[in-house]
C-alpha positions as a Markdown table, in Angstrom:
| # | Residue | x | y | z |
|---|---|---|---|---|
| 1 | Met | 45.1 | 3.5 | -42.9 |
| 2 | Val | 48.6 | 2.0 | -42.8 |
| 3 | Glu | 49.4 | -1.2 | -41.0 |
| 4 | Gln | 45.8 | -1.8 | -40.0 |
| 5 | Arg | 45.0 | -4.7 | -37.8 |
| 6 | Val | 41.9 | -6.6 | -39.0 |
| 7 | Asp | 40.0 | -9.1 | -37.0 |
| 8 | Phe | 38.1 | -11.8 | -38.9 |
| 9 | Ser | 37.6 | -14.2 | -35.9 |
| 10 | Arg | 33.9 | -14.2 | -36.6 |
| 11 | Trp | 34.7 | -16.4 | -39.6 |
| 12 | Val | 38.1 | -18.0 | -38.7 |
| 13 | Arg | 38.8 | -19.1 | -35.2 |
| 14 | Gln | 41.4 | -16.7 | -33.6 |
| 15 | Gly | 41.6 | -15.0 | -37.1 |
| 16 | Phe | 43.4 | -11.7 | -37.4 |
| 17 | Gly | 46.1 | -10.1 | -39.4 |
| 18 | Thr | 47.6 | -6.8 | -40.4 |
| 19 | Ala | 46.8 | -5.3 | -43.8 |
| 20 | Asp | 49.7 | -3.1 | -45.1 |
| 21 | Ala | 47.2 | -0.5 | -46.1 |
| 22 | Leu | 43.4 | 0.0 | -46.3 |
| 23 | Ile | 41.9 | 2.8 | -48.3 |
| 24 | Ile | 38.2 | 3.6 | -48.3 |
| 25 | Ala | 37.1 | 6.1 | -50.9 |
| 26 | Asp | 34.0 | 6.6 | -53.1 |
| 27 | Gly | 32.3 | 3.4 | -51.8 |
| 28 | Thr | 35.3 | 1.2 | -52.4 |
| 29 | Leu | 37.5 | -0.6 | -49.9 |
| 30 | His | 41.0 | -1.1 | -51.3 |
| 31 | Ile | 43.1 | -3.7 | -49.4 |
| 32 | Ile | 46.8 | -3.5 | -50.1 |
| 33 | Asp | 49.3 | -6.2 | -49.1 |
| 34 | Leu | 53.0 | -6.3 | -49.8 |
| 35 | Lys | 54.5 | -9.8 | -50.3 |
| 36 | Tyr | 58.1 | -10.5 | -49.3 |
| 37 | Gly | 57.8 | -14.3 | -49.9 |
| 38 | Ser | 60.9 | -16.6 | -50.2 |
| 39 | Gly | 60.6 | -17.4 | -53.9 |
| 40 | Ile | 56.9 | -18.2 | -53.8 |
| 41 | Glu | 54.7 | -16.1 | -56.1 |
| 42 | Val | 51.4 | -15.1 | -54.4 |
| 43 | Ser | 48.4 | -13.8 | -56.4 |
| 44 | Ala | 45.7 | -11.4 | -55.2 |
| 45 | Glu | 43.2 | -13.3 | -57.3 |
| 46 | Asp | 41.1 | -15.7 | -55.2 |
| 47 | Asn | 43.5 | -15.2 | -52.2 |
| 48 | Pro | 42.1 | -16.5 | -49.0 |
| 49 | Gln | 44.2 | -14.2 | -46.8 |
| 50 | Leu | 43.1 | -11.1 | -48.6 |
| 51 | Lys | 39.4 | -12.3 | -48.5 |
| 52 | Cys | 39.7 | -12.7 | -44.8 |
| 53 | Tyr | 41.2 | -9.2 | -44.5 |
| 54 | Gly | 38.2 | -7.9 | -46.5 |
| 55 | Leu | 35.8 | -9.6 | -44.1 |
| 56 | Gly | 37.6 | -8.1 | -41.1 |
| 57 | Ala | 37.7 | -4.6 | -42.7 |
| 58 | Leu | 34.1 | -4.7 | -43.7 |
| 59 | Asp | 33.1 | -5.8 | -40.2 |
| 60 | Gln | 35.2 | -3.0 | -38.6 |
| 61 | Phe | 34.4 | -0.1 | -41.0 |
| 62 | Gly | 31.1 | -1.1 | -42.7 |
| 63 | Asp | 29.0 | 0.8 | -40.2 |
| 64 | Leu | 31.2 | 4.0 | -40.6 |
| 65 | Tyr | 31.4 | 4.0 | -44.4 |
| 66 | Asp | 29.1 | 3.1 | -47.3 |
| 67 | Ile | 31.2 | 0.3 | -48.9 |
| 68 | Asp | 29.9 | -1.2 | -52.2 |
| 69 | Glu | 33.0 | -2.8 | -53.6 |
| 70 | Val | 36.2 | -4.4 | -52.4 |
| 71 | Phe | 39.5 | -4.5 | -54.4 |
| 72 | Tyr | 42.5 | -6.5 | -53.5 |
| 73 | Phe | 46.0 | -5.4 | -54.4 |
| 74 | Asp | 49.0 | -7.7 | -53.9 |
| 75 | Phe | 52.3 | -6.1 | -54.6 |
| 76 | Gly | 54.9 | -8.8 | -55.2 |
| 77 | Gly | 58.3 | -8.3 | -56.8 |
| 78 | Phe | 59.9 | -8.2 | -53.4 |
| 79 | Arg | 60.5 | -11.9 | -53.3 |
| 80 | Ile | 63.6 | -13.1 | -51.5 |
| 81 | Phe | 65.5 | -16.0 | -53.1 |
């Protein structure tokens, strides 16, 4: 799913966002987020925003798919200076 809105307001008040892509295959949820930051490097490791996207996606799709793992991908390199 491309440009998928995720709602994580069960955990963060008024929490929602848009994941650039969600892929669910073979029991794995892949969350892909492109970063266009202004010179600030952002890592997918221990990233609170991506974790919230994971919660929202599991809440939205967990009943439809058997999801055992979640992987986060942060594609940087598009930073604007």
